[in-house]
N, C-alpha and C positions, 0 to 999 in steps of 0.2 A: 315849593316850586309853584310858579304862576300857572293857573288853570283857566280854562274857559269860564267857569263860574266865578272866578275871582276878578274878571274883567267885564262882566255884565250884570245888569240888575233887571228887575221886572220892568216892562214897558209896553209900548203899543205895537212894536214890529212883530209880526207873526212870522215865526222861523221854525225850520225842521233841524233836528239834531240827529246825526247818524254816525255810526262807527263801522270800522272793518275789522277783519280778523287779526290784524297786526296791532290793534290797540290805538289806532289813529282815529280822531273824532273831528267832525266838521259841524259848523252851525251856519245855516243858510237861510236868508229870508225868503218867504214864499213869493214876493214881489220881485219881478225881474230875475227869475231863477236861472235863465240861461246865462246871464252875466254873472250872477253870484257863483254859479258852479264852475266858473273859470278858475277858481281857486282849488277845485277838486281835480286831481290829475291822476286817475287810476291807470294801472299798467295792464290789468287783465281784461279779458273780453267782457266779462260780466259787468265790471265797473264802468267800462266805456259805454256799453249799452244802456246802463241805467242812467249815466250822465246825459246821453242824448235824449232819452225818453222822459226822464223825471219832469222836466219843465212842463211837459204837455199832459202828463198823466198823474201828477203828485196828488190831485184830488181824489184818486181811487184808493181806497184802504189796502187792497191787495198789493199795489205798487209800493205804498209806503212801508207795508209789512216785509216786502222783499228787501227793502233797503234798511229795515229795522230803524225807521225814522220816526222819532217822537216829535210832537208838536208843542210849541211854547210861545210865550210872548216876552220879548226881551227889548233892552236898550243898552247902549254902552255906558260904562261908568262916566260920570260927569267930567272928571278930570282928563280922561282919555278923549272924550268927545270934543272938549274945548281945545286940547292940544291938536287934534286933527283939523278942527275948523281954522286954527291959526296957520298950520303948515299948508293946507290946500286952498285956503281962502274961501271955503264953502260952509255956509251955515246949515245947509241940509244936504246930507249924503247918506247913501246906503252902505252897508258893510256885510261881508261874510267872513267867517272865521275858521281857522284850522288849529287844532290844539297842539300840533307838533308831532314829529316822529319821536316815539319813546327812546330816550338816550340821555346820557349825561348833559347834552346840550339842547335838550327840548325847550322849545319856546312857542310863544302864540304868534300866529301870523294873521293879520287883518288885510282883507282886500277892501279898498275904499273906492266907491263908485258914485257917479252922478247919473242916475238913469242907466242907460246902456253904456256909458263912457266909464271906463276904469281909470281912476285918478292915480292910483299907486298902491303901494304895499307898505304895511307897518309891522315890524316885529317887536314883540314885547317880552320882557323878562324881569324877574327880581333877583337873578343870579349875578353875582359880581364877576364870575368867569365869563358869562355870556355878554355882559356889558363891555368887557374888554374886547370880546370878538366884534362887537358893534363899532367900536372905536377903530379897530384894525381894519374892518371892511370899509369904513368911510374913508380912511387914509389911503387904502389901496385903490379904491374907485377914483379918488381924486388924482392919484398918480397915473393911473391908466387913461383917464380923460385928458390929462396934461400931455401924455404921450401921443394923443390923437386916436386912441382906440374907440370905434364906434360899436353900436350894438350892445351897450351895457347900461345899467341904470346910473342915475345920479342920486347921490345921497341928499335929500332935501330936508332932513331933520334927524338929529342924533343928540339925545340928552337924557336926563332923569327927572322924573316928576317928584313931587314933594314927599310921596309915600315910599320912594325908593324904586319904583317901577321905571325901568330904563326902556327907551324906544329908539328904533331905527327906521326911518321912513325913506322910501326910494320910489323914484319915478318909474314909469313903465310906458310902453307903447302897445300893450296887450289890448286886444278887442275880442269880441265873441267869435270872430273869424280865425283867431290865432290857433295854432295846433302844435303839440310837442312831437317832434320827429323821433320815432323810436328806432329808426335805422340811420346809419351814417350817410350823409349827403355831401355833395361838393361844398355846400355852405359851411358845414363843420370844418372841413379841411381849409377852406379860405380864411375862416375866423381864426383858427389857431396859427396859420401861416402869417397872417397880418399881425397878430399879437406878438409872435415871435420876433418879427422884423422890427417892430416899434420899440420893444424892450430889451433887445439883446445886449449883453454885457459880458466882459471877461472877468472872471473871479476864480480864486483858488478854490478847489473842491471843498476843503474843510471850512471855508468861510461862506460857502453858498448855503442857501436854506436846505437843499437837498443833503449836503454833507453834514450839517448840523443835526438834521433828523436822523441820519444813519448812525452818527456817533451817539446820540441819545438812545438809540436802540441798543447799541453795544453796551452802554453803561446800565441799561435797565433790563438786560436780557434775561436775568434771573427771575423776572416776574412772569415770564412765559412758561407754560408747562413744559416738562423736560422733553417729551417726545417731539414737540414742535421746535424746540431749541436745537435739537440734533439736525433739523433740516435748515433752520435759519443761520446758525452760527458759521458753518463753513462757507456759506454763500456771502454772508456779510463780510466775513474776514477777507475773502478774495476781492471783494469790490473795494473795501477800504485800502487794502495793500496796493491795488492797481491805480487808484485815483488820488489818494492823499498826496499833497504836494504839487499836483498838476493844475495849471491855470486853464480853464475851459470856458466855452461860451454857454451862458444861461439866459433865460428869459422868463416871463411871467407864467405862472401856473395857476389855473383855477382850482384844482384839487378836488372838485366835485362836479366834473363835467359830465353830466348825465342828462338823459331825456327829460327828466322832471325838474331840471334847473334851467330850461331853455324853452324857447318856442319860436315858431316861424311867423312872421307878420310881414305882409307886402314883399315877400320873396327874400326877406332878410332874416338872419338868425339873431335872436336877442338872448343874451346869457345873463342870468342873475345868480344871486346867493354866492357872493364872493368871500364869505367870512373866513374861509379856510385857505384863501389864495396866498400865494407868495411870489416874489420877484425873481428868484434865482433857481430855476429848475431846468433840466435839459429841455430844449425847444421841442414842442409838439408832444410832450409826454402825456398830456391829457387824453391823447387817443387810446392809450392803454386802459385808463380809467373808464372811458365811455364803453368800450367793447367789453370789458370784463364785467362791469356792474350791470350793463344791459343783458349780458349773457346769463349772469347769475340770478337776477331778480325779475327779469322780464321774460326771457326765453326758457329760463330754468334748465340750462344746459349743464351736463356733468363737466368737471374740471378737464377731463381728457379731450372733450369735443371743443371746449374754449381754447385750450392750448393749440390744438391741431388747426383750428380756424385762424388764430392769430398768426401761426407760423406761415400761413399761406399768403399773408398780406405783404405787399411789396416793401412797406416801411418797417417791418418787424425787425428789431435788433435785440439779441439775447441779453446783452448787458442792460440796455434800457429797460427791458422786460423785468429783469431781476431787480433793478434799482427801484422801479415803480412798486413792486410787491414789498420789498423791504421797507420802503418809505410809508406805504399805507399800513403796514403792520406796526411800524414805529408811532405814526400819528395816532392811531386808535388806541394803542396801549398807553400812550402818554396822557390821553384825555381822561382816563380812569385812575382813581386813587385806590391804593390798597389792592385787595383781591380782585382779579378780573372777573367781570360778570359772565354768566352763562351765554348770554347773547353775543358778547365779543369772543368768547372761546369758539363758538360756532363759526363766526367770520374768520377768525385766525385759522381754523382748520381748512377752510376753502382756500385761503391765500397760501398756506403752507403747502397744500396739495399742488397748487399751480406752480409754487416756487420749485418744487422737487423735480419738475419736468426739465429735461435738458435736450 
């Protein structure tokens, strides 16, 4: 698996490396730290405080110790640097780096900048499975742009280097003033509504991306621990029985519509990381993902509170809620080969607990 140390070499850029309790690692240059740290999107209060103060206090040893930040001199690998020079048309640029979220689809992300201006983002991998995700994301973004959707990146580079390292480069409008909204706003609602209107189509359930996902779950249900299967199977069978053969309206689905995959800039919402996106899901289904993921990973709410909060929302629909949970169970299960990891088992437990509420 590609790591931070496999894409850098010793060099002249002074940088700090730090990690969090979840095993995520960042490498940020000490020059223009406020801009470099735009790649760092902490959810907790401690992380947000450190992000705001570190650019001004990084020279203090106690501050660096609080972040567990080490100091080193680095440069990008020559082939990666030359590729970025070609894509962005800049011979001199700064970069910060995120080592990725530990998972089967972990990848490196670079933020490329010119002084205070962020030029774009580059994802790197040596995995064939992730390379296919890059190609899928490019095709999806091209389709959404052709449909007229605004507030999303453009793919400005997607290929493979001579050593087998694949890259995906996307544009951005992010600045040091941008911020990630951790609560639902009218901008979220308007974005999903516009996307649904621009991409709406009629498809038979079993031919839709959602239907294909749920049928895959049915086929692979034996991979899930028996206690969880007892929760999943009756709900899955009910949904398949009710919708198979029906022609319904579907639209584009981001599939990871979370605070850490979006930001607000100039009063507009910009949504990135479309690698898991699809074109035929129930309109507006991304709302469930935002609320549930934010509640689990930011607010740290118990499943009972999450469900009771969702039920009070005007748009809550019990069938859509169940389809969303079955789909995320399916997609995460399909990502792993063989025995499911302990980390995934933990996530499945949360989703199955939510699925059991009626």
